[in-house]
N, C-alpha and C positions, 0 to 999 in steps of 0.2 A: 651693781647690785648684786642684792645674793636672793634669791629665787629660796621665797618659804614654799613647802608643799602642805597642803592642808589635806590633811584625812578625818573623811565628815564620819560620824558615829550615827547618823539619822535614824538609821535601819536596827542598828543596837540598842537605841536607847528606847526604842517606839512603843516596846514592847514589855517594857517592864514595870511601866504601870497600870492600878487596879484597876481591870475595866480596860486595858488597852490592847488591843487586837487588830494589827492592821492584817487586811485581805491579803488575799493573791495578788488583787488587781493593784489594791493601792500599795502595793510593797514594789511592786512594777513602777511605777508609777511615777515612783520618789528618788529609786534608782534613776529614771530616765531621766527628770528634770535636776537630779545632781551631774549628771555625767553632759546634758545641755549647758551644765555653769561651768565644766569645763575644773569640777574638783579632781584633786590629784586623786586621790582616793577615796572610791567607796567603803567602808567595813561593812559586812554581811555578820548575821548572826552566825551564832553555831550552828549546826546542823544536828535537827532534834528529831525532825519524822523526817528518816531515809529519802522515803519517795517524792513526798510534797517539797522538802527543803529544798533538794538537789535539784530537782527541776527548777526551782525559784533560780539557785543561782546559775544554770546553764544558760535560761531566758534571758537572764539580766547580761550574760557572758554574750549571747548572741549580738546586743543591740551596742554594749557601751562601747566606743572606739575612741574615748579620750581620757576616760578615767579606768587606772588601774582597781581590781577587785581583790584584798583586801579578805579572805579566808580563815577564822581560824582554825586550831589543829586540834584543837581537846588535849589529854596529858596521856595518850597511851598513840605507840608507831600507830595500831590498823586506826586510829581516829585523823592521825596526818595523811594515808594514804586515801581514805577517806573523803575528807576534804580536797584533795591536789583533784583526784578523780570528778568532782563537781567544779572547778575552777579552771581547769586546765586547760580547759576552751578558751578562758576569757585573751582580748589582744593583749591585756596587761596583766595576769596575775599574778598574787601576793602572797603566801600561807604566813598567818599571824601565830605566832605558839606565844601565849598571856601565863603568865605564873606567878603568884603572890610571895612577897619575898620577906615580910616584917613577922616574926616572931609568930605571932598568933595565927594569922593567916593559912602560915605553914602549916602549921599542925589542924588547924579546922577543916580546910579544904583540902589539906592534899597528905596532909597524913605524917608528914615528912618534918626531918632534921632537917640540918642547915645543908651537910654533905651530901644527904640523901638527895636535896634540891638541886644541889648543882648539878648532880650527876641528872639528872632527871633532865634540867638544861638543854647540856652538854645531847643527850639520847634524841631530846626531840628537835633540837636544831639540826644536829647532825641528818638527823633522817630529814626532815623540811630540805633540806639544802643539793639532798640527795636527787628530790625531783622538780625543785623551783631552784628560780637565778635570784629571785627576789623572797626576802626570809626575815619577818618584823622580829625581834624578841620586846616583849612587855613586861618589862618591872612592875608589878602590880602592887601597890602598897612601900611604894619604895623608900617616900619619905618619914617613911619609921622604920623602916630594917635598921638590923642595927649593920654599922659602917661595914664593914672588913667580910660582910657575906655578903652583901650591896657590890663590893666593888669585883667579890670573886665571884658572882654571879655575870657581870655585865662581860668581864674577862672572858670569863668563860664561852658565853653567848658569841661573842667578836670572833673567838678562839676558833669556832664549831662550823662556823658561815656565817653570821645573822649579821644584812648588809644598813638593816635601819637598828637602832636599841634605843627605849620610849621607854622614859621613866613616868611612875604615876604619883600624884600627890592627892589620893582617893580621903585621904583626911580632912586635905582644904582648910591643914588650921598652919601651913607655911605663908607667912605675908610674903608679896612681891618679892623683896628685895631679898629675901632671905633665901628664896626660890633661887633668885640668881646667885647668890654668893655656894647655895646647895652644888648648883649645876656645875658651877665654874671648877669647885670642887674634887668634882669626880673625873671635866676634862682632865684636871692634876694630877689628877694622882691615878689615871686609866687611861695611858699612853695609845692604849686599844682602840677608845672612839674616837680618832684623828684617821683613825682606816673607817668610818661608820660613818654614816646620816645619825643625830642626835634630834628623837624628838620627845616631846614633852604633853604630855596628859593631864588637867588642872582641873577639879572637880569645882562647882559653882554655887555648893553650898550656901558661904556668905556673900555669893555675889563680886568676889575677885579674881574669877577665870580668865576674867579677860587683861588686866594688869599685869598678872601671876603669869599668862602666855606671853607676854611681852615684853616683861623680866625675865623667861625664858630664853628667848630670841635675843635679848641683849647681851647675852651668858653664851649663846653658842646653837642656843637650839637651832634648827633648821627642818624642821615638818611639827606641825601641831595638830593635834584634833580640834572636832569641834562640832556643830551637834544643830540643826535647824527646829524651831518651837521652844515653849516649856523643857527644854531640857538642862541633863544634869553637867553638861561642857561648854565648853564657850560658847556663845551663839556665833552661825557664818557670820549671818549678814552684819552685824558689831563688827566680826573680824577682820572683814572684809573693807565695813569703811574708815576704820583705823587705818591701813593698809593703803587706800584710798587717798588719804586726807594727809596720811601723815610719815609717809611709805619712801616719798622722796625724800626728804629728809633725815630720816634713820636709814636709808641706803638699803630699805626689802621691797621686794612686789613677789608679787602669786600671778597665777597666768587665771584667776576667773575673768569670768566676762562681769565687768562692774555696772552695763549697761542695763544686762538683763537681773540684777542681781533679788532688786527689792519686788519686784513680777513674778521670778519664778521661785522667792524665799516665803511671800509671802500664800502661795499655791500649797506649797510643801506643809509649811506649818498650817493650812485650814484644814486636809486629810490628815494629820496626827492630832490637831485639835478637836475638831469633829469627834474622834473617836474618841477622848475621852470624855467627853460634853455627853453624847446620847448611843456611842457606836456607828451613825447613820453612815450609809456606805458614801464615798468616791465615787463622781462621773467623772472621767478623765475631763479634762480640759476646762473645768469649772471651777474656781474657787469663793471663797465669802463676800467678792467682791466682781463677780461676775467676771472674773478678769480674763481673758483667752490668750 
């Protein structure tokens, strides 16, 4: 059986919606629930307020015993250092380098052409690996990148020391079979990918994220990104249901606590969705159904 790692993005996606702002206490509760579910990785949002955001990360690190805590590093060596200082106390820390690779986003977000972007990838990944043994490079908007730029970027990330490389389909316009072929092509053209874990991040814009994720797994991906609630990523409970019901047949498994999945994901979804509705504070240990 091939083990699939699950990197949950609930905390990074919960703050994207208009009027959605989880309190410190709510974010702690979400992280605690995800650790109790044995999510392999909990993705934390980038540090904006050095004092409060760093306190959040350190608090989560104090109790997360199973899950790896993944911290985004920003786009400077100084921000890499800041991210590491916040997460270094975790039992299983990870640094996450996220950079766009499509022509439009490289220009708009980073104000760089492809050669300079490759240099930045190498610089940030090398800095991250000098601090942490677990480093992920995320190729944002990869499915709209020029082929050679994507190949060069992923190769550079692996050569700089990344242990996981994740490809994003932010546009969500690839059909599941096309995405599978896309990943197979990358593996064939980039021998260095055989040395690292290959991840996939599918957006759910057209309701195909779960199908696309499964196609990517069949093409060789062994780490996937999920989220709980009305999110952009494949739903954690939906993906867990597929693994539970079809995992044996497909030869894949995960370390999730399936018996507690429904109860805990309902509690997490209630925390997030309640904020979207009216900003009502969440009280630990309760949910919309009164579950404890």
